[in-house]
N, C-alpha and C positions, 0 to 999 in steps of 0.2 A: 353132362352138353347143355348148353340150354338157348332155345329158338327163339330169338325179341321177337313180337309178332306189329307188325309193319317198321322195320328199323327204316324202310326206306322205301317211300312212295307207294304203304303197304304188301313190300312183296319179307315173304319168311326168310331170313339167314341165318345157318346154322353157323355156330364156329367153335372147334373143339382145343378148349389149354389143357396141356399136360407140364406136368416136372416130375421127370427120376432123378431119385438120387439114391448111386449106390454107395457101401461105406467098403472099398477094398483095406483098405490098412491102416491101423489107429495104434500109434505108442511108438516104441524108440528103434529106431532101425539096428538091430545085429549083426553081428560076425556071421553071415551063411547064409544071411537075405537076400535074397537080389532077385531084380526086377529085368524077366524073362523080356531082353529086346528084340522079339522076332515078326513083331504088331508093326503097322502103319501108321504115323499122326498125321491128320484132318485135320485144319483149321476152314472151319466156315462152312463146313459140308459136314453132313449126318452119311457112313458107311450104312449101309445093314450089312456088308457082308466086307471082309477082307480084301482093303485099296481096293473096290467095288459096290455095285448094288447106291447107286446114288439117285438121288428124288430132290426133281427141281423146286420144287414146295418147299423142302427142308433147305435153301440155302440160303447163310443169314445174310442180308443185307448193313453193314456198317463198317465197321474200320477195327483194325485189326493191330497192336504195339507193342514190341515188347511183352513176348512169351517166353516163359524163360523155366528151367527145371535146375533145384540145386539140390545136393546129398545133401545137407544140412538144414536146423532149425535154423533162425533168426533171431538174434536179440531184437528188444523195444527199440533199442533208435534206431538200429536199420530198416525197421519197418515204417519207422516217421519219417528218416532220411526220403526214404523210395517214395513215401507218399508226398514232399514236399518237394519232392522234379530235385530233391540236391544232392542225389548220386544218380548213374543209368539204372542198377541193378540189374545186372548180367547175367544169368544163371551159368554155372562152372561146366553145369552139363549139356544142358541146351539154351541156347536165344536165338531169340527170331536176327536178331542185329547183326551178328554174326556168320552163322550159320548157313550153309547155302537150303535154299526151299524152291521146291518146282511150284511156279507161277501160273496158276489160270483162270483166263480173265478177269483179272483182275490188275488196279494202275495202285502201283509204284509211286513212293516220292517221302525226301526225306523234309523229315521237321525236329527244331530244336526240341530237348523234351521239358523245356519249362514250357511250352504249349499243350502239355496234356495237364500240366494245372490252369483250369482254365478259369479263370473267374465268373463267378456269377452275372458280369455285367456281358462280357461275350462269348456265353452259350446259350445257344438257339436250339430253339422248341418248335418246330415247321410241321404245321398244320397240312398236307396239302391237299385246302377243303375251302372252297370260294364264295368269300363272306365280306358285306358289307364292311364299316372300319366301324360302328356300331355291332356288331354282332361278333367283332374279332376284340375289339375292350372287353368285352362279356365272357368270354371265351377265355382271355384272357388272365385277368380276375379270378373265376370261378381255377384257375389253373397257377392260381398265388403268382403273376409273372406280371411282369407290364409288355406293354405294346413295342416292339423291338423294333430301334429305333438308333441306328448311325453314329458317334461321336465326328472318327477325324473319316479320312481315306484308308484308313488299315481294316476298322469295321465296316467298311462300305462295302471292299473286297469282302473280307471274311462272311457278312450275311450274302454277300453273290453268291460265292463259292455256294454258302447250303444251299441253295434257295435252286438252283442249275439242275440237279435230278430232280425234282420234282415239278420240270418247267413246263411236262407232257401230262400231269395229272391232275393241271388244275385247268386243264382244258374243260370245253360247257359240254356239258351231255358227259361227261364221267363222274357214269357212278355209280364202280367197279366196289369203291372202299365201302364199309362199313363199319359206322365206332356205333364200339358199346357207349361213348356218353357219358360226358361228364350233369351227371344227375340219376335222379331218380325215373324207371323206369315198366316195367310189367314185362314181364318175361311164360315160357309154357316151356314146363319140364318135358322133357324126352324120355325122363325115366324117374324111380322112386330116388329123392333123394333129403336129405335133410331133413323126415318127415315129413314131405310131403310129397301126394302121387306124384304121377305117372298122366302128365296131365292137364295138374291144376296152370293156376296163373298166380305166381309173386311177387312180388315189388322188389327189385332189388338197386340198392345205389351206391353210385360211386362216385366218391369227390377228394379230392386231396386234405378235406378239412379235420381237425384234428378229436380229443374226447372235448375239448373244452368248448369246440363250435357245435353250431347248428346247419345244416345242411337244410337249405333251398331246397325246392325241387327242380328250382332251374341250375342247382350245382353250385351256386353261389351259397361262400362259409359266412355263418354272423354269430356273433357271438352268445354265448344260451344266454344271459338278460335280457336278449329283447327276444327271445321264447313269450310268446302267449302276454306280451306286454302292455296291452291295447295300444300297441304304436308298431306300426310294419318297419321292421329290421330286415326282411329282405322284399327289391324290388318286384315280387311277384306276389308280393300279401302269403305265401304257402306258410309266414312260420304265426301265425295267428287261425291254423287250420286247427282240428282236433287240439283243442287245451281242453283236455278233460283234466280234471287235477285229481280224481279221482278210479284207483283203479281195486277192486273186488274179485275175491276168489270164488267158487261154487260154488263151498260150502260156507258162505257170510250168509248168516242169519240178523238183516234189519230190528225186527223185532227182539233179539240176544240182546243183553249190554254187554259189554264185554267184561272181563275180570280187570280185576289192577295189576298194577304191581307181584308178580309171582305167585296170583291168584288169591289175592289179597280180596277186600271188597274195595268198587271203582270211587275215587273222589272224588268229589264236584266243587272246582271253584267256581265260587259265586260272587257277583258284583255287583247288587241293587244300585242302581240310578236314579235320581228324584229330578226329572227334568225340572220342573215346575210346578208352583200351585195352579191351577187354574180358576179357582172358588171353590166359597165356603160357605155353606148351609147352617147359621145359627140352630135355625128353628129345626128343620130336620136333621142335626148333629150328622154329617158326611162333610167332607174335602171329597173334588173333582181334581185329579191330578195325572198326568203325562208323568211317564215311568218307561225305563231299562230292565232286561233282566237279563241280565248275560251269565252263560253255564260254560264252564269252558271242562273240558275232559280228553281224555289218550284216548284213541281205538287201536291196538299192534294189531288188529284183523288187517288192517288197510295200509297198500299204497298207494305214497302219494306223489304229484308229477306236477310241476309246474309252480312251486312258488316261491315266494315274496315276501318281503318284508314292508317293503316302500309302498306305498300308499292303501298301507292298511293290515293288509295281507292278499291273500286270494280268496275271493268269492266265491264258493258254491253255486252250481245252478240250483234248478226246480228239479231237475231228475236227479243229480247229485243229491241233492237233499233227500229226499226219496229212497236210495241208495244205502244211506248210511242209515247207524243207529242215532236216534236223539229223544235227552231227558226230558220226562212230564215228571208234571208240576202244578198246585193250583192256587190260584191269587183265594183265600181265604174269607177275609172280612169288607167284602166287596158287601152295598147297599145293593141290594135287590138283585145282586147279578149283572150287572152294570159297570159290561168291560167291553174292548173295542179293539183288537187288534192291528195295529195300522200298518207293523208292517214286521219278518222274516225272515232272516237270514242269517247260515251261515258261515264261515269262515277261518284262514286259517292262516295264525297272527307268526310263527315261526318255520324258519330253514333250517332242520338242521340234517347232521350226517347226508348228505348227497353221494351218491353213488352215478356210475353209468351204467345204465341199460346193459344187457347183453351187446355181443361186436354183431351179433345178427339180425337186429333190431331197426330197421330202417330209421327211424325218427333220431335213434340216439339222443334220448333226450334224459334228465336227469330223473333219478329215483328217491323219492326221500319214505322213510318207513314212520310207518305210525306211528311205533314206542316210542316216540321222540319229539315229534310235533302237539300243537295243542289246536282241536276244534274246542269253537266258540259257536255257541247258537244267541244269539243276539233275538231279542223280543220287545218291541216297539207298544206301549199301550195307551188306551184312554182311558181312566176306568175313575169307579164313584165306589168309594170304603167310608165307614160307619165309623166314626169318633163320641169317643160319651165324653162330654162338655161337662164341666163340673163350675155354676154360674157364682157360687158364692162369696168369690172376691172380684165380679164384675164391676168397675170398667177396670180392674187392674188386672184378673183373670190370666192364667197360667195350664192353655188345653197339652194332653199329649195325645198324639194318634201315633198310631203305624200301620204298616202295611207289614200283612203277612205272606210269605209262603212256603208251603208244605211241600212233601213229594210223596206217591202216592204209599199207601202199605204193600204194598206188590213189591217194593224196591227194600224193605225190610231186611237187613243183612245184605243183602247183593249190593245199592246206593246208596252213598248218603255227603250229606254235606262234609267239605274240608271245615277245619275250624280257620284256615282265614275266609274273610269274608272282607271285602271291597265297598264301603258308603262311597255315594257321592253323592253334593245337591248343586244342580248346574243353575235352577234360577232364579230369580230375584232375592232377596231377603225381606225389605222392608215391603208388603204385601198394603193393599190397603185398610183394611184393620184391624189387618196384624203382624207381626215381626216373625220371621223362622225362627228358631235358634235352635242347636244341640243337639243334632244331624246323630245318630249312632246307632249300633247296633245292640238292640232290645236284650231282654235277661230272658227271655225264653225260648231264648235262641238256642238251636243242638244239632244232632246229626240230619234230621229227617226233617228239621224248620228253622225258614231262618227270616227275622223280624227287624225288619226298619221301624227305628223311632225318634218322632221328632217333637218339638213342644213348639206351638203358637202362644206368642206373645199378648194380647192384644194393647193396641194401642192408641190410647186413650186421652189424647189431645181430642178429639171429635167430642168426646162425650162428655167431657171436659166443658168446653163450650157450649154445647147446647143444652147442658144436665145444670150442672151445679154451679155455671156462671148466673145465666135466668133463674134460677131457684133461689139465688143469693139475694139478687134483686128485686127479687118479688118479697123477700120476707124485709126489706128496707124498708119498700114501698110501704108495706102493711106497718111498719115501724112510725113510719109515718106519720099515721096519723093520733099515733098519740099528741103531737102534737100541734092540733084542732081543737077549736075554740070549744069551747063544749054544746056550747049550747048548738053549735051544727051535730048534729046527733044524725044524722043524713044519710051529712057528705061522710064523717066517721066509719059508720057502719055497711054502706055500698062498698068504700075503697078497700076496706079489711075483709070484705066476704066475697068482690071480686076479686082479688090479687088469689082465694085462697081457691078460685073456684079454678083460674088458670095457672096454677099449679098440679091440681091435679088434671086436669087439662096434658097438662105434660108428660104427668107420670102415666096417665092410660097409655098415651100413643107407645110412651119408651113401652112400655110394657108390653104390649102386642108384634115390638119389632125382638120380643126375646122369647126361645123354645118357654111353653107352659109348665113350670115343675111348681113341686113343695118346698124346693132348696129356699130359703129365706138371701136374698142378694144383698150383697152392703147397699147398692143402689136404693132397695128397700127401705134400709134403715135411715138412709138419709133423707128421704122420701118424707117419710115418720116421721121424723124429727124436725122436718120442716114446719106437717104441716100441725103437728101438735103445735108450734112455737102461733104459726098464725089462729089454729083455733084460740090459744089462750087472748094473743092481742085483740081477736073477735072478745070473746066476754068479759075484758078491761073494756073495752068502749061500750059492751053493751049495759054491762050494771052499772058505771063511775055513776056518782050522784049531784048534782045541777042545786047545790044548795049554797043562798046567801050570807053571810056574815051578818048579825045587828050590831047598830053604830050606836055610842050610849049615847043620854039627853044634854042636851047645853042646858048649865045652870042660868038659875031666875037672879035676873036683877033689874032695881028700879029703873024709871030711864025717864030723866024730867025735859021737858019738851019746854024749849025754849023757843021763846018770838023772837021774832029779827027785828031788831034798833031801829026805829025813824029816825028823820034829822030833828022833828021838833023836841026829838028826847034829850038832842042833845043840849050841851049845856054854853049860855053864849062865851063870849071867846070877842077879851079885847086888847087893840092892838094899838102899845102907847110905845109913841120915835122923843127918842131924847136926842136932843140940839145944845149941841154945847155952844 
């Protein structure tokens, strides 16, 4: 017996429900067995004594038709024909159609046998309760049935005939009826039942929902995939209530790691994701990176709920994260311990082997075993790692950097890294001064250590333009002094010495941008070579001699002085004219 508190205006109401089944005979009828016919058969009323002991509260309210008794069993085809209204199905021992019956307080009417095979469109469910159109529509949806609307005059007459017996019951103020309710309600137990003591409050639900459906608090049915999917599938929003995803037993200890399959060592699937390289410090030999560490494992001690593979999986709340065991690890090669945890979350990325919860569970949520579903802890860091640079090949050097993840020593022979490791890089390949290549799992990786290794290839273009090209031009300027006249010693000396000083300043500025190491670099060899050439050029300009080659003496010749001839020194000229 269950009492529902406040079912009708706060008044408690008691309802008793009982079904009594008694098996009288099972088997084939044999000769000699007989059914004593010294009793009375009463239809629609329970008799507490032979032909008497009637109770008005035990009267059947409904319709009775085609009550028959046979002296044989039926073939399957006969049952199908009678259920489909193809045959009348009258019993050869007794049938209510032809045998004479004593009738008290009931109405007789004759109908066609086909009327018993009613289609769903003509089957009306009457709820004698006064409701609005919206409330009626919601109530019918809870019962998975549409509102009754007659299609023709016959349907209208049928519906009117069905409604007439309830005409007086729907009058205002009629509150005699009490409904169990297609929804969830709290009940007070009148006696101990199902392990619940007397006087306790329990929640019971009543609905037409199947095991594939979720029952809303209002009684509405919705598909299970709408349960706890961050989108209301119930009109009252109850599908997004009580969305806890982890269920642990009383014996669960979150500080103890689970065992692997068949009691073996627990294997952690590791995924190292280098999101981006924030900065590279050549002077301090360190790199600033942003990375994610993902560890995946299975905990067979858990029972999981509300899982989904869409939207990246189911995310646990902070309280649920504290309920379950999570693996610990260390980032080893940090510079001065510089690390910041930006975000950490646990997700369940699978939804395998779903089973329906126990029948007496009000919510009827799907349950998932922890032994077949993966838990993944995702940690998002920004950190500064040390990286030992080798500068011999500068500016054509290639640096090798690592990120080391190590399990604590207390996990030895209990928790190990699996052999399968997933490595990703999602950032830009070409940085300002380097190119990132060859991202792989380091050779030092093992069962308790994972090493992410990558190469930094320096981009020499800037160094070529800012160092090699200017130094080559300075060398040409210094060589050009060899083509200046020897008499201009000051010009040649000043120009060659100035080029040497400018080159040394360039070399000094470049050296200050590199870490101070005892290792000789290719750029150092280049500058030593150029400086040596400029020094030799200066020495040539300084020690070259300005010597004049003597000219040979001219040969001595006799010079005869010639006096100019005057007019008086000329002989007289005779002019003779001959006339013939």
